[in-house]
C-alpha positions in Angstrom: -17.8 -1.1 -8.1 -16.8 0.7 -5.0 -14.4 3.6 -4.8 -12.1 1.5 -2.7 -12.1 -1.3 -5.3 -11.2 1.3 -8.0 -7.9 2.0 -6.2 -6.8 -1.5 -5.4 -4.7 -2.0 -8.6 -2.4 0.9 -7.9 -0.1 -0.9 -5.5 0.7 -3.8 -7.8 1.7 -1.5 -10.6 4.0 0.8 -8.6 7.6 0.3 -7.7 8.8 2.8 -5.1 11.8 4.7 -4.1 12.3 6.2 -0.6 15.4 8.1 0.4 16.0 8.7 4.0 18.9 10.9 5.2 19.7 12.4 8.6 18.0 9.5 10.4 17.2 9.8 14.0 19.6 8.6 16.7 17.0 7.1 19.1 17.0 3.4 19.3 14.0 1.4 18.2 11.8 0.5 21.2 13.4 3.1 23.4 10.9 5.4 25.0 11.7 8.8 23.5 9.1 10.8 25.4 6.1 10.4 27.7 4.0 12.6 25.4 2.5 10.9 22.4 3.0 12.5 19.0 -0.4 13.3 17.6 -0.6 12.8 13.8 -3.4 14.9 12.2 -5.1 13.8 9.0 -8.2 14.2 6.9 -9.5 10.7 6.0 -10.6 11.7 2.5 -7.2 13.0 1.6 -5.5 9.7 1.2 -2.1 11.0 0.3 -1.6 12.6 3.7 -3.4 9.7 5.4 -1.0 7.2 3.9 2.0 9.1 5.0 0.5 9.5 8.5 0.3 5.7 8.8 3.9 5.4 7.6 5.0 7.9 10.2 3.0 6.1 12.8 5.0 3.0 12.1 8.4 4.6 11.7 8.1 6.9 14.7 7.0 3.9 16.8 10.1 2.1 15.8 12.1 5.1 17.0 10.5 4.7 20.4 7.8 7.3 20.2 4.2 6.8 21.1 1.8 8.1 18.5 -1.9 8.9 18.2 -3.9 9.4 15.0 -6.1 12.4 15.2 -8.9 12.5 12.5 -10.3 15.9 11.5 -12.9 16.8 8.9 -11.6 20.1 7.4 -8.3 21.6 6.6 -9.2 24.7 8.5 -9.8 22.7 11.7 -6.5 20.8 11.1 -4.5 24.0 10.8 -6.1 25.5 13.8 -5.4 22.3 15.8 -1.8 22.3 14.6 -1.3 26.0 15.5 -2.7 25.4 19.0 -0.8 22.3 19.7 -3.8 19.9 19.7 -2.1 18.2 16.8 1.6 17.8 16.5 2.0 16.9 12.8 0.1 17.4 9.6 1.4 15.2 6.8 -0.3 16.6 3.7 0.4 20.3 3.7 0.9 22.5 0.6 2.1 25.7 2.3 3.8 27.3 -0.7 0.5 28.1 -2.6 -2.5 25.9 -2.0 -2.5 26.4 1.7 -0.8 29.9 1.7 -3.8 31.6 3.3 -3.6 29.2 6.3 0.2 29.8 6.6 -0.4 33.6 6.6 -2.8 33.1 9.5 -1.0 30.4 11.5 2.6 30.3 10.1 4.2 31.8 13.1 2.8 28.9 15.2 4.0 26.2 12.8 7.3 24.5 12.0 8.1 23.3 8.5 9.7 19.9 9.2 10.2 18.5 5.6 9.3 18.7 2.0 8.9 15.0 1.1 7.4 15.4 -2.3 8.3 18.3 -4.6 5.9 18.3 -7.5 2.3 18.3 -6.3 -0.2 19.6 -8.9 -3.8 20.8 -8.6 -6.1 20.3 -11.7 -9.5 20.4 -13.2 -10.3 17.1 -14.9 -13.0 15.6 -17.1 -13.8 12.0 -18.2 -11.8 10.8 -21.1 -14.9 10.4 -23.3 -15.3 14.2 -23.4 -13.2 14.3 -26.6 -13.7 18.0 -27.4 -12.5 19.2 -23.9 -8.8 19.2 -23.5 -8.1 22.6 -21.8 -9.7 24.7 -19.1 -10.6 27.4 -21.7 -12.7 24.8 -23.5 -15.2 25.0 -20.7 -16.3 28.5 -21.7 -19.7 28.3 -23.3 -20.3 24.7 -22.0 -22.2 25.6 -18.8 -25.5 24.3 -20.2 -24.1 20.9 -21.0 -22.4 20.8 -17.5 -25.4 22.2 -15.6 -23.3 25.2 -14.7 -21.4 23.2 -12.2 -17.8 22.4 -11.4 -17.8 19.7 -8.8 -15.3 20.4 -6.0 -14.3 19.0 -2.6 -14.3 20.4 1.0 -15.2 24.1 1.3 -12.0 24.8 3.4 -9.6 23.0 1.1 -6.9 25.2 -0.4 -7.8 23.7 -3.8 -11.3 25.0 -3.4 -10.0 28.5 -2.7 -7.6 28.4 -5.6 -10.2 27.3 -8.1 -12.8 29.7 -6.8 -10.6 32.8 -6.4 -8.0 32.3 -9.2 -8.7 29.7 -11.8 -12.4 30.5 -12.5 -11.9 34.3 -12.7 -8.7 33.9 -14.8 -10.7 31.8 -17.4 -13.9 33.9 -17.2 -15.8 30.9 -15.8 -17.0 32.6 -12.5 -20.1 34.1 -14.2 -21.0 30.9 -16.0 -20.3 28.2 -13.4 -20.8 27.5 -9.7 -18.1 25.6 -7.8 -20.1 23.0 -5.9 -18.4 22.0 -2.6 -19.1 19.2 -0.2 -16.5 16.5 0.3 -13.9 14.5 -1.6 -15.9 11.4 -1.3 -19.0 13.1 -2.6 -17.0 14.5 -5.5 -15.7 11.0 -6.4 -19.2 9.5 -6.0 -20.6 12.0 -8.5 -17.7 11.5 -10.8 -18.4 7.7 -10.7 -22.1 8.3 -11.4 -21.4 10.5 -14.4 -18.9 8.0 -15.8 -21.4 5.2 -15.4 -24.0 7.0 -17.4 -21.4 8.6 -19.8 -22.5 12.1 -18.9 -20.2 15.2 -19.0 -18.8 16.5 -15.7 -15.8 18.6 -14.6 -14.2 18.0 -11.2 -11.4 19.4 -9.1 -8.5 16.9 -8.7 -4.8 16.9 -7.8 -1.7 14.8 -8.2 -0.6 12.6 -6.6 -4.0 11.1 -5.8 -5.1 7.5 -6.4 -8.3 8.6 -8.3 -6.3 9.8 -11.3 -5.4 6.2 -12.1 -8.6 4.6 -10.8 -11.0 6.7 -12.9 -10.9 7.2 -16.7 -10.2 10.9 -16.4 -7.9 13.4 -18.1 -6.3 16.5 -16.6 -7.2 19.7 -18.5 -4.4 21.9 -19.8 -3.9 25.2 -18.1 -2.5 27.5 -20.8 -2.9 30.6 -18.6 -0.9 29.0 -15.7 -3.7 29.8 -13.3 -2.8 26.8 -11.0 0.8 27.9 -11.0 3.9 25.7 -11.0 4.1 22.4 -9.1 4.5 22.8 -5.4 6.0 20.7 -2.6 4.1 18.6 -0.1 5.3 19.2 3.4 5.2 17.7 6.9 4.3 20.6 9.3 4.7 20.5 13.0 3.3 22.6 15.8 5.8 25.3 17.0 8.4 23.7 19.2 8.0 20.2 17.8 11.7 19.8 16.9 12.8 20.8 20.4 10.3 18.4 22.1 10.9 15.5 19.6 14.4 16.1 18.1 15.0 12.6 16.9 11.6 12.5 15.2 12.2 15.8 13.6 15.6 14.7 12.3 14.0 11.5 10.8 11.1 13.3 9.2 13.5 15.8 7.6 15.1 13.0 5.6 11.9 11.6 4.0 11.7 11.9 0.3 9.1 10.2 -1.9 8.9 9.9 -5.6 5.7 9.3 -7.7 6.0 5.5 -7.6 6.7 5.4 -3.9 3.8 7.6 -3.1 1.5 5.7 -5.4 2.5 2.3 -3.9 2.0 3.5 -0.4 -1.4 5.1 -1.1 -2.5 2.1 -3.1 -1.8 -0.3 -0.3 -3.4 1.8 2.4 -6.6 2.5 0.4 -6.9 -0.8 -1.5 -9.0 -3.9 -0.8 -6.2 -6.2 0.3 -5.6 -4.3 3.6 -9.0 -2.8 4.1 -9.3 -1.9 7.8 -5.6 -2.8 8.4 -3.4 0.2 7.6 -0.6 -1.2 9.7 -0.6 -4.3 7.5 -0.5 -2.1 4.4 2.5 -0.2 5.8 4.3 -3.4 6.7 3.7 -4.7 3.2 5.1 -1.5 1.7 8.2 -1.6 3.9 8.8 -5.3 3.1 9.0 -4.3 -0.6 11.5 -1.5 0.0 13.6 -2.2 3.1 16.4 -4.1 1.2 16.7 -1.4 -1.5 16.4 1.5 0.9 18.1 0.7 4.2 17.0 3.9 5.8 13.6 2.4 6.3 13.2 1.1 9.9 12.0 -2.5 9.9 12.0 -3.3 13.6 
C-alpha cells in the first residue's frame, strides 16, 4: 500500500467548516496586478500545500495571477519569503515552532492571518506498543528502539523543538539520536516498521493526514515540553498587503477547523485527484460553497 493510498479515505469522512470574513473587493476575473503572487510550499508538508492550492484557486478568482513555488526546506522558504522571492508561505507556525526563523527574518515578514488555532507537535508510536503511552516511557527503551527517534527535515521547526527542548527535558538526549532526513522518509520507515510490527518512535504533528492513515498514537507530554497548541499562519513578504490589498484582506478572513482542514488535505493528497490539485480544490469548494457563501466559486 502506498502512502498516498493510505490518505485517500480522509476526505470522505470529513465534513468541513470554512468561515470567511472581510472578503476582498476585487471582482473575479479582474486583473488585480501585473505581478503574480508566488505561493511558497514544501511538498512533503501537505497541510500547507493544500492551503496553497486553495489560495491559488481563490486568489485567481479575485483576479490575481499566481505561481506555485516549490522549496525543499523550511530555512530556504523563510529566506525566500524574507527576500521577496516568495510572496506567501501558507504553513507557518511563528509563535513557537518557527520562532527562531521569525527572530531572524521577522522584520522582513508580514503576518497575514491565523487560519488554524490549535496546531500540535508530537512524538508518536504505533498502537501496538501497548506499554508506551507517554514520552517519559521512552526512557530506558533505547535498545529496543535502536537508540533512534525518527524525524523529518533537519531545518524543520519540529526538529529543533524535539532536539533542543523535548529530548533534554525528558533526559532522552543521552540515550537517543534524532535521525533526520525528510517527511517522506520518516513515513516510509514508519510504514515499514508497522508492516513488520516492530517498535518505532517518530515525530508527527496535527493536523496531518498521517495521524488518521497510520495506526499510531500520540504520546502524552506530562512535562509540557511541546508547549500549548499554536496557530498556523499565512505569512507574506514585507509590503505584501500594500502591493496586494484585496488578496491580503481576503486571506485575513480565512478560518479552518479540523474537519475543513482534514477534508481539504485528504482531497489534495488522495488517489481520486492524484496529479490534479485544482480538481481536488474544486471538489472541496463544491461541497462547501452553499453552506459557506464566502467561498468564491467563479
